[in-house]
C-alpha positions as CSV (number, residue, x, y, z in Angstrom):
1,M,21.6,198.8,60.8
2,Q,24.7,198.5,58.5
3,P,25.1,195.1,56.7
4,H,28.4,194.3,58.3
5,V,26.9,195.0,61.7
6,F,24.1,192.7,60.9
7,Q,26.6,190.0,59.8
8,A,28.6,190.3,63.0
9,M,25.4,190.1,65.1
10,S,24.3,187.0,63.2
11,W,27.7,185.4,63.9
12,F,27.5,186.2,67.6
13,I,23.9,184.8,67.9
14,T,25.0,181.6,66.1
15,F,28.0,181.3,68.5
16,I,25.8,181.8,71.6
17,A,23.3,179.2,70.2
18,M,26.1,176.7,69.8
19,I,27.1,177.3,73.4
20,F,23.5,176.8,74.5
21,I,23.2,173.5,72.6
22,C,26.5,172.2,74.1
23,G,25.6,173.4,77.5
24,S,22.2,171.8,77.3
25,A,23.8,168.5,76.2
26,L,25.9,168.6,79.3
27,V,23.0,169.6,81.5
28,F,20.8,166.8,80.2
29,A,23.7,164.3,79.9
30,N,23.6,161.0,81.7
31,D,25.3,160.3,85.0
32,D,28.9,161.4,85.5
33,E,31.3,159.1,83.5
34,R,33.5,158.4,86.5
35,Y,30.5,157.4,88.5
36,V,29.4,154.9,85.8
37,N,32.9,153.5,85.2
38,C,33.5,153.0,89.0
39,S,30.1,151.3,89.4
40,N,31.1,148.3,87.5
41,S,33.4,145.6,88.9
42,F,35.8,143.8,86.6
43,D,37.2,140.3,86.1
44,C,40.9,139.8,86.4
45,G,42.1,136.4,85.2
46,D,40.4,133.8,87.3
47,I,39.3,136.3,89.9
48,K,35.8,137.6,89.3
49,G,34.0,140.8,90.5
50,V,37.0,142.9,91.5
51,G,36.2,146.4,92.6
52,Y,37.5,149.3,94.8
53,P,40.3,149.8,95.8
54,F,41.7,147.9,92.9
55,W,41.9,148.9,89.2
56,G,43.3,147.5,86.0
57,S,42.1,146.0,82.7
58,N,39.2,148.1,81.6
59,R,38.7,149.8,85.0
60,P,40.2,153.3,85.1
61,D,42.9,154.3,87.6
62,Y,40.7,156.9,89.3
63,C,38.5,153.9,90.5
64,G,41.2,152.6,92.8
65,Y,44.4,153.4,94.7
66,P,47.5,154.1,92.5
67,E,49.5,151.3,94.3
68,L,46.8,148.7,93.8
69,K,46.8,148.1,90.1
70,L,46.2,144.6,88.9
71,D,47.9,143.1,85.9
72,C,45.1,141.1,84.2
73,S,47.0,140.1,81.0
74,D,47.2,136.4,82.1
75,Q,44.9,133.9,83.8
76,D,46.9,134.4,86.9
77,P,46.6,138.0,87.9
78,E,49.5,139.8,89.4
79,I,50.2,142.9,91.5
80,T,53.5,144.8,91.9
81,I,54.1,146.4,95.3
82,E,57.3,148.1,96.4
83,K,59.3,146.6,93.4
84,L,58.1,143.0,94.1
85,T,55.6,141.2,91.9
86,Y,53.1,138.9,93.5
87,K,50.6,136.4,92.2
88,V,47.1,137.3,93.3
89,L,45.4,134.2,94.7
90,G,42.2,135.8,95.8
91,I,40.3,139.0,96.9
92,D,37.7,138.9,99.7
93,N,35.7,142.2,99.7
94,Q,33.9,141.2,102.9
95,T,37.0,140.9,105.0
96,R,38.9,143.3,102.8
97,T,41.7,140.8,102.4
98,L,44.1,140.3,99.5
99,S,45.7,136.8,99.2
100,V,49.1,136.9,97.4
101,A,52.2,134.8,96.9
102,R,55.6,136.0,95.9
103,K,56.2,135.3,92.2
104,D,60.0,135.0,92.5
105,Y,59.5,132.0,94.8
106,A,57.1,130.3,92.4
107,E,59.6,127.6,91.2
108,N,62.8,128.2,93.1
109,I,63.8,129.0,96.6
110,C,66.9,130.9,95.3
111,P,65.6,133.9,93.4
112,T,68.0,136.1,91.3
113,L,67.3,139.1,93.5
114,I,67.1,138.7,97.2
115,L,64.5,141.2,98.4
116,N,62.6,141.5,101.7
117,T,58.8,141.5,101.6
118,T,57.8,145.1,102.3
119,W,54.4,146.9,102.2
120,I,53.0,150.3,101.7
121,P,52.6,151.7,105.3
122,N,49.0,152.0,106.4
123,L,47.5,150.8,103.1
124,L,48.4,147.1,103.4
125,N,49.1,145.1,106.6
126,Y,49.6,141.5,107.5
127,T,46.7,139.6,108.8
128,S,46.7,137.8,112.2
129,D,47.1,134.5,110.3
130,D,50.5,135.4,108.9
131,H,53.9,134.3,110.2
132,N,57.4,135.2,109.1
133,I,59.9,132.6,107.8
134,T,63.5,133.9,107.9
135,I,65.7,132.7,105.0
136,Y,69.5,133.1,105.1
137,Y,71.7,133.2,102.0
138,G,75.4,133.1,101.3
139,C,76.4,131.5,104.6
140,P,80.1,130.6,105.1
141,P,81.1,126.9,105.2
142,Q,83.1,127.4,108.4
143,G,81.1,126.9,111.6
144,A,78.0,125.7,109.9
145,P,75.3,124.3,112.2
146,T,74.3,120.7,112.0
147,S,71.3,119.9,109.8
148,T,69.3,118.8,112.8
149,V,69.3,122.4,114.2
150,L,68.5,124.4,111.1
151,P,67.4,123.0,107.7
152,Q,69.8,124.0,104.9
153,F,69.6,124.0,101.1
154,P,72.0,124.6,98.3
155,C,71.7,127.7,96.1
156,E,73.0,128.9,92.8
157,I,72.4,132.7,92.3
158,N,73.9,134.4,89.3
159,A,76.2,131.5,88.7
160,T,77.5,131.6,92.3
161,Q,77.1,128.5,94.5
162,M,76.1,129.1,98.1
163,T,74.5,127.5,101.1
164,G,71.3,128.8,102.7
165,Y,69.3,128.1,105.8
166,F,65.8,128.9,107.0
167,T,64.1,129.1,110.4
168,A,60.4,129.3,111.5
169,F,61.1,130.5,115.0
170,A,61.8,134.1,116.0
171,N,63.3,133.4,119.4
172,F,66.6,131.5,119.3
173,S,66.4,130.7,123.0
174,V,64.5,127.6,122.1
175,L,67.8,126.2,120.9
176,G,69.3,126.3,124.4
177,S,73.0,126.4,124.7
178,S,73.6,126.4,121.0
179,A,71.7,129.7,120.5
180,S,74.5,132.2,120.9
181,S,76.9,130.3,118.5
182,L,74.0,129.9,115.9
183,I,73.1,133.6,116.1
184,S,76.8,134.6,115.6
185,Y,77.0,132.2,112.6
186,L,73.8,133.4,110.9
187,A,75.0,137.0,111.3
188,S,77.9,136.2,109.0
189,C,75.6,135.1,106.2
190,K,75.6,137.5,103.3
191,D,71.8,138.1,103.1
192,S,68.7,137.4,105.1
193,I,65.1,138.1,104.3
194,E,61.7,137.5,105.9
195,V,58.9,136.0,103.9
196,P,55.4,135.6,105.4
197,V,53.3,132.4,105.2
198,R,49.8,131.4,106.5
199,E,49.4,129.7,109.8
200,S,48.6,126.3,108.2
201,A,51.7,126.5,106.0
202,F,53.8,127.6,109.0
203,Q,52.8,124.5,110.9
204,Q,53.7,122.3,107.9
205,I,57.2,123.8,107.9
206,L,57.5,123.2,111.6
207,S,56.6,119.5,111.2
208,T,58.5,119.0,107.9
209,P,61.4,121.5,107.8
210,T,62.7,120.8,104.3
211,A,63.4,123.1,101.4
212,A,60.7,121.5,99.3
213,Q,58.1,122.0,102.1
214,L,59.3,125.7,102.4
215,L,58.8,126.3,98.7
216,G,55.3,124.7,98.8
217,S,54.3,126.8,101.8
218,L,55.5,130.0,100.1
219,N,53.4,129.2,97.1
220,Q,50.3,128.9,99.3
221,G,50.7,132.6,99.9
222,F,49.6,134.8,102.7
223,G,47.0,137.4,103.5
224,L,47.0,141.2,103.5
225,E,44.4,143.5,104.9
226,W,43.8,146.7,103.0
227,N,42.7,150.0,104.6
228,A,42.0,152.3,101.6
229,S,39.9,154.8,103.5
230,N,37.5,152.0,104.5
231,S,35.3,154.2,106.7
232,F,35.1,156.9,104.0
233,C,34.2,154.3,101.4
234,D,31.4,152.9,103.6
235,T,30.0,156.4,104.1
236,C,30.2,157.1,100.3
237,Q,28.5,153.8,99.4
238,S,25.7,154.3,101.9
239,S,25.0,157.7,100.3
240,G,24.7,156.1,96.9
241,G,28.2,157.0,95.7
242,K,31.1,154.9,94.3
243,C,34.5,154.9,95.9
244,G,37.5,156.2,94.1
245,Y,40.8,158.1,94.3
246,N,41.6,161.6,93.1
247,Q,45.0,161.6,91.5
248,T,45.2,165.4,91.7
249,T,44.4,165.8,95.5
250,T,46.0,162.4,96.2
251,A,43.0,161.6,98.4
252,F,39.9,159.5,98.6
253,T,37.0,160.7,96.4
254,C,33.3,159.7,96.4
255,Y,32.0,159.7,92.8
256,C,28.3,160.6,92.7
257,K,25.8,160.7,89.8
258,D,26.2,164.4,89.2
259,Q,29.8,165.1,90.3
260,P,32.5,163.9,92.7
261,Q,32.3,164.8,96.4
262,Q,34.9,164.5,99.1
263,F,33.4,161.8,101.3
264,S,29.7,161.3,100.4
265,C,27.0,162.3,98.0
266,Q,24.5,165.0,99.0
267,Q,21.8,162.5,99.9
268,S,22.3,161.2,103.4
269,P,22.2,157.5,104.3
270,T,18.9,158.1,106.2
271,E,17.3,159.6,103.1
272,A,18.5,156.7,101.0
273,Q,16.7,154.2,103.2
274,S,13.3,156.0,103.1
275,P,10.9,155.1,100.2
276,T,9.2,158.4,100.5
277,N,12.4,160.3,100.3
278,D,13.5,158.1,97.4
279,Q,10.4,159.2,95.4
280,S,10.9,162.8,96.4
281,S,14.5,162.6,95.5
282,N,13.7,161.0,92.1
283,N,11.1,163.7,91.4
284,S,13.6,166.5,92.3
285,T,16.3,164.8,90.2
286,K,13.9,164.7,87.2
287,K,13.0,168.3,87.6
288,R,16.5,169.5,88.2
289,P,17.6,169.4,84.5
290,L,14.5,171.2,83.4
291,V,15.0,174.0,85.9
292,I,18.7,174.3,84.9
293,G,17.8,174.2,81.3
294,L,15.2,177.0,81.6
295,S,17.6,179.1,83.7
296,T,20.4,178.6,81.1
297,A,18.0,179.5,78.3
298,G,17.0,182.7,80.1
299,A,20.7,183.6,80.7
300,V,21.5,183.0,77.0
301,V,18.7,185.3,75.8
302,I,20.0,188.1,78.1
303,G,23.5,187.4,76.9
304,I,22.4,187.7,73.2
305,F,20.7,191.1,74.0
306,F,23.8,192.5,75.7
307,G,26.0,191.1,73.0
308,C,24.0,192.9,70.3
309,W,24.1,196.1,72.3
310,I,27.9,195.9,72.7
311,L,28.4,195.2,69.0
312,F,26.3,198.2,68.2
313,L,28.4,200.5,70.4
314,V,31.6,199.2,69.0
315,Q,30.5,199.8,65.4
316,R,29.2,203.3,66.3
317,R,32.6,204.2,67.8
318,K,34.4,202.9,64.7
319,R,32.2,205.1,62.4
320,K,32.8,208.2,64.6
321,S,36.6,207.5,64.5
322,A,36.5,207.2,60.8
323,Q,34.7,210.5,60.5
324,V,37.2,212.2,62.7
325,K,40.1,210.8,60.7
326,S,38.6,211.9,57.4
327,K,38.5,215.5,58.8
328,G,42.2,215.3,59.9
329,L,41.5,215.6,63.6
330,P,43.3,213.5,66.3
331,V,41.5,210.4,67.4
332,A,40.2,210.3,70.9
333,T,41.0,207.1,72.8
334,P,37.8,205.7,74.3
335,P,37.8,204.8,78.0
336,S,38.8,201.2,78.7
337,S,36.1,198.8,79.6
338,K,36.6,195.5,81.4
339,G,34.3,193.7,79.0
340,L,36.1,194.9,75.8
341,T,39.3,193.6,74.4
342,T,40.2,194.4,70.8
343,S,41.4,191.8,68.4
344,T,44.9,193.4,68.4
345,N,45.2,193.0,72.1
346,L,44.0,189.4,71.9
347,S,46.6,188.6,69.2
348,Q,49.4,190.2,71.3
349,T,48.3,188.2,74.4
350,T,48.3,184.9,72.4
351,T,51.7,185.7,70.9
352,S,53.0,186.4,74.4
353,L,51.7,183.2,75.8
354,T,53.1,181.2,72.9
355,S,56.5,182.7,73.1
356,S,56.6,182.2,76.9
357,K,55.9,178.5,76.4
358,S,58.5,178.3,73.7
359,Y,60.9,180.1,75.9
360,L,60.3,177.5,78.7
361,E,60.7,174.5,76.3
362,N,63.9,175.8,74.9
363,G,65.7,176.0,78.2
364,S,66.0,179.5,79.8
365,T,64.3,179.8,83.2
366,Y,61.2,178.7,85.0
367,F,60.2,180.3,88.3
368,G,63.6,181.9,88.2
369,V,65.6,178.6,88.0
370,R,67.3,177.2,84.9
371,V,65.4,174.7,82.7
372,F,67.7,171.9,81.5
373,S,67.1,169.7,78.5
374,Y,66.5,166.0,79.2
375,N,69.5,165.1,77.0
376,E,71.8,167.4,79.1
377,L,70.8,165.6,82.3
378,E,71.0,162.2,80.7
379,E,74.5,162.9,79.7
380,A,75.4,164.3,83.2
381,T,74.3,161.0,84.8
382,N,75.7,158.7,82.1
383,C,72.2,157.8,80.9
384,F,71.0,157.4,84.6
385,D,73.6,154.7,85.2
386,P,72.4,152.6,88.2
387,S,75.9,152.7,89.6
388,K,75.3,156.5,90.1
389,E,72.2,156.1,92.2
390,L,72.4,157.9,95.5
391,G,69.1,156.6,96.8
392,D,65.5,156.0,95.9
393,G,62.1,156.1,97.6
394,G,58.4,156.9,97.1
395,F,58.8,159.9,94.8
396,G,61.8,159.1,92.7
397,T,65.4,158.0,92.3
398,V,68.4,160.4,93.0
399,Y,71.5,160.2,90.8
400,H,74.9,161.6,91.1
401,G,75.8,163.8,88.0
402,V,78.3,166.2,86.7
403,L,77.1,169.1,84.5
404,K,79.1,170.4,81.5
405,D,80.2,173.4,83.5
406,G,81.8,171.1,86.0
407,R,79.2,171.4,88.8
408,V,78.6,168.2,90.8
409,V,74.8,167.7,91.2
410,A,72.2,165.4,92.5
411,V,69.4,164.7,89.9
412,K,66.0,163.6,91.2
413,R,64.1,161.6,88.6
414,L,60.4,161.4,89.5
415,Y,58.9,158.0,89.0
416,E,55.8,158.9,87.0
417,N,55.0,161.9,84.8
418,N,51.4,162.1,86.0
419,M,49.3,164.9,87.5
420,R,50.3,164.1,91.0
421,R,54.0,164.0,90.4
422,A,53.7,167.2,88.3
423,E,52.1,169.0,91.2
424,Q,54.9,167.9,93.6
425,F,57.4,168.9,90.9
426,M,55.9,172.4,90.5
427,N,55.5,172.8,94.2
428,E,59.2,172.1,95.0
429,I,60.4,174.4,92.2
430,E,58.1,177.3,93.2
431,I,59.1,177.1,96.9
432,L,62.8,176.6,96.5
433,A,63.1,179.2,93.8
434,R,62.0,181.9,96.1
435,L,64.0,180.9,99.1
436,R,67.7,181.6,100.0
437,H,69.2,180.3,103.2
438,K,72.6,178.7,103.9
439,N,70.9,175.7,105.5
440,L,68.5,175.0,102.6
441,V,69.5,172.8,99.7
442,I,70.0,174.8,96.5
443,L,67.9,174.0,93.5
444,Y,70.0,174.5,90.4
445,G,67.2,173.8,87.9
446,C,64.7,171.4,86.4
447,T,63.4,170.0,83.2
448,S,60.3,171.5,81.6
449,R,57.0,170.3,83.1
450,H,56.1,169.3,79.6
451,S,59.1,167.0,79.3
452,H,58.5,163.3,79.1
453,E,60.4,162.9,82.4
454,L,60.3,165.3,85.4
455,L,63.8,165.9,86.7
456,L,65.0,168.2,89.5
457,V,68.7,169.3,89.8
458,Y,70.2,170.1,93.2
459,E,73.6,170.9,94.6
460,Y,75.3,167.7,95.6
461,I,75.6,167.2,99.4
462,P,78.3,164.5,99.9
463,N,78.0,163.3,103.5
464,G,74.6,161.6,103.6
465,T,71.7,162.3,105.9
466,V,71.5,162.8,109.7
467,A,69.6,159.5,109.7
468,D,72.5,157.7,108.1
469,H,74.9,158.9,110.9
470,L,72.4,158.2,113.7
471,H,71.0,154.8,112.9
472,G,71.9,154.0,109.3
473,R,74.9,152.9,107.2
474,Q,77.3,155.5,108.9
475,S,76.1,155.1,112.4
476,N,79.3,153.4,113.6
477,S,81.6,156.3,112.4
478,G,81.5,158.0,115.8
479,L,81.6,161.4,114.1
480,L,78.3,162.7,115.6
481,T,79.6,163.9,118.9
482,W,77.3,166.0,121.1
483,P,78.7,169.4,119.9
484,V,78.1,168.2,116.3
485,R,74.6,167.1,117.1
486,L,73.7,170.4,118.8
487,S,75.0,172.3,115.8
488,I,72.9,170.2,113.6
489,A,69.8,171.0,115.7
490,I,70.6,174.7,115.7
491,E,71.1,174.9,111.9
492,T,68.0,172.8,111.2
493,A,65.9,175.0,113.5
494,S,67.4,178.1,111.7
495,A,66.3,176.7,108.3
496,L,62.8,176.0,109.6
497,A,62.4,179.3,111.3
498,Y,63.4,181.0,108.0
499,L,60.8,178.9,106.2
500,H,58.1,179.9,108.6
501,T,58.9,183.6,108.3
502,S,58.7,183.1,104.5
503,D,55.2,181.6,104.9
504,V,56.2,178.1,104.1
505,I,55.5,174.9,106.1
506,H,57.9,172.1,105.3
507,R,55.4,169.3,106.3
508,D,58.0,166.5,106.1
509,V,60.7,167.4,108.7
510,K,62.7,164.2,109.5
511,T,66.3,163.1,109.8
512,N,66.2,161.6,106.3
513,N,65.5,165.0,104.9
514,I,68.4,166.7,106.7
515,L,71.6,166.4,104.5
516,L,75.1,167.0,105.8
517,D,78.1,168.3,103.9
518,N,81.7,167.3,104.7
519,D,81.9,169.8,107.6
520,F,78.6,168.5,109.0
521,H,76.7,171.6,108.1
522,V,73.0,171.2,107.5
523,K,71.1,171.4,104.3
524,V,67.3,170.8,104.7
525,A,65.9,169.1,101.6
526,D,62.7,167.6,100.0
527,F,60.0,170.2,99.6
528,G,57.6,168.0,97.6
529,L,55.0,168.1,100.4
530,S,55.6,171.7,101.5
531,R,52.9,174.3,101.6
532,L,52.8,178.0,101.2
533,F,51.1,179.3,104.3
534,P,49.5,182.8,104.2
535,N,50.3,184.9,107.2
536,D,46.8,186.1,107.6
537,V,45.3,182.7,108.4
538,T,45.5,180.4,111.5
539,H,45.7,177.1,109.6
540,V,45.3,175.4,106.3
541,S,42.8,172.6,106.0
542,T,44.4,169.8,104.1
543,A,44.6,166.0,104.1
544,P,47.4,164.8,106.4
545,Q,50.6,163.9,104.6
546,G,54.0,163.2,106.0
547,T,56.0,160.3,107.5
548,P,54.7,158.1,110.3
549,G,56.4,158.9,113.6
550,Y,56.9,162.6,112.7
551,V,53.4,163.8,111.9
552,D,51.7,166.2,114.3
553,P,48.9,164.2,115.9
554,E,46.6,167.2,116.0
555,Y,47.1,167.7,112.3
556,Y,46.3,164.0,111.8
557,Q,43.1,164.3,113.8
558,C,41.8,167.7,112.8
559,Y,43.2,168.1,109.2
560,Q,44.5,171.5,110.2
561,L,48.1,172.2,109.1
562,T,50.0,174.9,110.9
563,N,53.6,175.9,111.4
564,K,53.4,174.1,114.8
565,S,53.1,170.9,112.8
566,D,56.8,171.4,111.8
567,V,57.6,172.1,115.4
568,Y,56.3,168.7,116.5
569,S,58.3,167.0,113.8
570,F,61.4,168.8,114.8
571,G,60.8,167.7,118.4
572,V,61.1,164.1,117.1
573,V,64.3,165.0,115.4
574,L,65.7,166.4,118.7
575,I,64.9,163.1,120.4
576,E,66.6,161.2,117.6
577,L,69.7,163.4,118.1
578,I,69.7,162.6,121.8
579,S,69.0,158.9,121.5
580,S,70.2,157.8,118.1
581,L,67.0,155.8,117.8
582,Q,64.6,155.6,114.9
583,A,61.3,157.6,115.0
584,V,59.4,154.3,114.5
585,D,60.7,150.9,115.3
586,T,58.3,147.9,115.5
587,N,61.0,145.8,117.2
588,R,60.6,148.0,120.4
589,H,58.0,147.4,123.0
590,R,54.5,148.3,121.7
591,H,54.4,151.3,124.0
592,D,57.8,152.5,122.7
593,I,57.3,151.9,118.9
594,N,56.9,155.6,118.4
595,L,60.0,157.4,119.7
596,S,58.0,160.5,120.7
597,N,55.8,158.4,123.0
598,M,58.9,156.7,124.4
599,A,60.6,160.0,125.0
600,V,57.7,161.6,126.8
601,N,57.3,158.7,129.1
602,K,61.1,158.6,129.9
603,I,61.2,162.3,130.6
604,Q,58.1,162.3,132.8
605,N,59.4,159.4,134.8
606,H,62.8,161.0,135.4
607,A,64.5,158.3,133.3
608,L,66.2,160.4,130.7
609,N,69.4,158.5,131.1
610,E,67.7,155.4,129.7
611,L,66.9,157.3,126.5
612,V,70.3,159.0,125.8
613,D,72.8,157.4,123.4
614,P,75.6,156.1,125.7
615,S,78.3,157.3,123.3
616,L,77.5,160.9,124.2
617,G,78.9,160.6,127.7
618,F,75.7,161.7,129.5
619,D,76.8,159.9,132.8
620,K,80.4,161.2,132.7
621,D,80.4,164.6,131.2
622,I,78.7,167.3,133.3
623,V,78.4,169.8,130.5
624,V,77.0,167.2,128.1
625,R,74.5,166.1,130.8
626,R,73.3,169.6,131.3
627,M,72.9,170.4,127.6
628,V,71.2,167.1,126.8
629,T,68.8,167.6,129.7
630,S,67.9,171.1,128.4
631,V,67.4,169.9,124.9
632,A,65.2,167.1,126.1
633,E,63.0,169.6,128.0
634,L,62.7,171.6,124.8
635,A,61.8,168.5,122.8
636,F,59.2,167.7,125.4
637,R,57.5,171.1,124.8
638,C,57.6,170.5,121.0
639,L,55.9,167.1,121.4
640,Q,52.8,168.4,123.2
641,Q,49.5,167.2,121.6
642,D,48.0,170.6,121.9
643,R,49.7,172.9,119.3
644,E,49.1,175.9,121.5
645,M,51.4,174.5,124.1
646,R,54.3,174.1,121.6
647,P,56.8,177.0,121.1
648,A,57.2,178.7,117.8
649,M,60.2,177.6,115.7
650,E,61.8,181.0,116.3
651,E,61.6,180.4,120.1
652,V,63.0,176.9,119.6
653,L,66.0,178.3,117.7
654,E,66.7,180.9,120.4
655,A,66.5,178.3,123.1
656,L,69.0,176.0,121.3
657,K,71.4,178.9,120.8
658,R,71.1,179.8,124.5
659,I,71.8,176.2,125.5
660,E,74.9,176.2,123.4
661,K,76.2,179.6,124.6
662,E,75.5,179.2,128.3
663,N,76.9,175.7,128.7
664,Y,80.1,175.7,126.6
665,G,81.4,178.6,128.7
666,A,80.0,177.3,132.0
667,G,82.9,175.2,133.1
668,N,82.3,172.5,135.8
669,A,79.0,173.7,137.1
670,E,76.7,171.5,139.0
671,V,74.8,168.8,137.1
672,L,71.3,169.9,136.3
673,D,68.4,167.6,135.9
674,I,64.9,168.3,134.6
675,R,63.3,170.6,137.1
676,D,60.6,169.1,139.3
677,D,58.4,172.2,138.8
678,D,58.6,171.9,135.0
679,V,58.0,168.2,135.0
680,G,55.1,168.6,137.4
681,L,53.4,171.1,135.1
682,L,54.0,169.0,132.0
683,K,52.9,165.8,133.8
684,H,49.4,167.3,134.1
685,A,49.3,168.2,130.5
686,P,47.7,165.6,128.3
687,P,50.5,163.5,126.7
688,P,50.8,163.5,122.9
689,V,48.5,161.0,121.1
690,Q,50.9,158.5,119.6
691,L,50.1,157.0,116.2
692,S,51.5,153.4,116.0
693,P,52.1,151.9,112.5
694,D,48.9,149.9,113.0
695,S,46.8,153.0,113.8
696,L,48.1,155.0,110.9
697,S,45.4,153.7,108.6
698,D,44.4,156.8,106.9
699,P,44.8,156.7,103.1
700,F,46.8,159.9,102.9
701,W,49.9,158.1,104.2
702,A,50.1,155.7,101.3
703,D,52.9,157.3,99.2
704,S,54.2,159.9,101.6
705,S,55.9,157.6,104.1
706,S,58.4,156.4,101.7
707,T,61.8,158.0,102.1
708,I,64.7,158.6,99.7
709,T,67.9,157.3,101.2
710,P,70.6,158.2,101.6
711,H,69.8,161.5,99.8
712,S,66.2,162.8,100.1
713,Y,66.5,165.9,98.0
């Protein structure tokens, strides 16, 4: 064998040996690092033994939920939830209760920023011991109630003097004849918020309704129950694992000694309780590294043999080629082999990859859309001036901006540049870059995914969202007449039908994600949760995500996402267009908290008139009555629990077009109601399972339920 061949083989054998040593180190390493780190509780200020679902201090973020980070820099630990900071008074792992008090009310009943106490849906909920106190700020001096009716207090907020009141009762009827005048007066106050207190503190306020007592009661705090995949965590712990959270999949994860699992370690709870099985498991665990090591060694030996053989063939071909060249003959090109790549090709590939990355960083395009520099978008939004905010929510803040070329844009600034946000960022770019439809918002570009901030640039849609006009800040404009609402339904259905034919499921269809231009034409937005859906599969198994009130109950129960999941959500949108009511409203009767449940009941009981927005003229206009009834029937079909009973989005679109065409040219035909035969058939179908806010306790809702208003790009 030639010396240079021997040298190459020696290098190859050394390289394989290094791989073997490193692989052996990994095989024989101790328990998984995440398992070890999440096994240990931590102390946070005066609170000892804190564990899942919390993290902070020296406990990594993958050991707890992203929203439940504790600040342990002081003796009094703190937690920030939905932009408000709270003092953590205690953590009870047995009852899974967190005791907190609002930090902004620590010393003063008049905080600088007046913010409501809000929670992360389905992750944190009030306990049965909590009661709300309503505090009013900036009340006018005219018509003020006497101090015997409501306790008042003076306030100075941002150098402005004002008067405030508070009340510990929710029903003003207890005030008798003065109730109506008092309600009218309090409605004229500039701000009002609700702050929870414990039952004992609540009683103290009732007995001594003074500002000092209110402040003392607020500092006693209140309780919050957490539901961070509690059932999954119990299963994980019983199998010997440690509970955690996967930032990549945004779902609960069970960390085991060898590697993370979805819900539990391989050993079952029954095996864990059996001494015999414990011994057997320990023996098999001890033998496993040896078996793996021997198998790896055998594979390495075989690899060395084949490596030497390949090197020998390469060198022989090189010698033959040299001999042919020396004789002046053309060189024959050897047949390609999957296992062989010359150094020249490798160099070219590396250069190509490097240049591609450089190309991306320097602007140009990404997935076919333009890549903006951070400085360019900072200039367009005047350094992300707060006065230019269009809205904010769970994923980021949207700003109004003007590019150098004069285009008016909406810039979404994602909150955190972490793996989870990067995936949503990439997902939205990949989907919107390949789609073109007049009713889908246009994505102009983005920053590089390697940028220190993730920014998405959309066309600016000036007229807010459908939610704004139905039950938000523009709900009193009166601009959403029935023809406009039907047009919105048709255009939204057209966009969704196009998505489905393009193998995309939106997965977050709601009125907050339907934007309107000045002519009330639809632009469907927010594709952060969307999924590509291959046309050769029946469903995609994935953890439920979306917004409570809109999520397909079958998807929630079976973890099977289909395009019929969007149909269900669109059914809720249709009911919103008919009723102008919110999809979820805890102020309604408990059976009607979910609008879909309320609608199904009204339609089945022939009480559609009780659901319809009175401003639409349902009782006076025959044509409107006919069309609203037909759309309600269609929505009823979309809201069926069994996805097989729901129509496809293409069918929904055709039905809406037919309703519009048949009725606008029908003249004064007879008033139609829901047909008895149709209702009879539907009555015997199982009604949709409705998920109240209390029942939506699955962890996967934690960050998805937040909405960006008024613009949810």
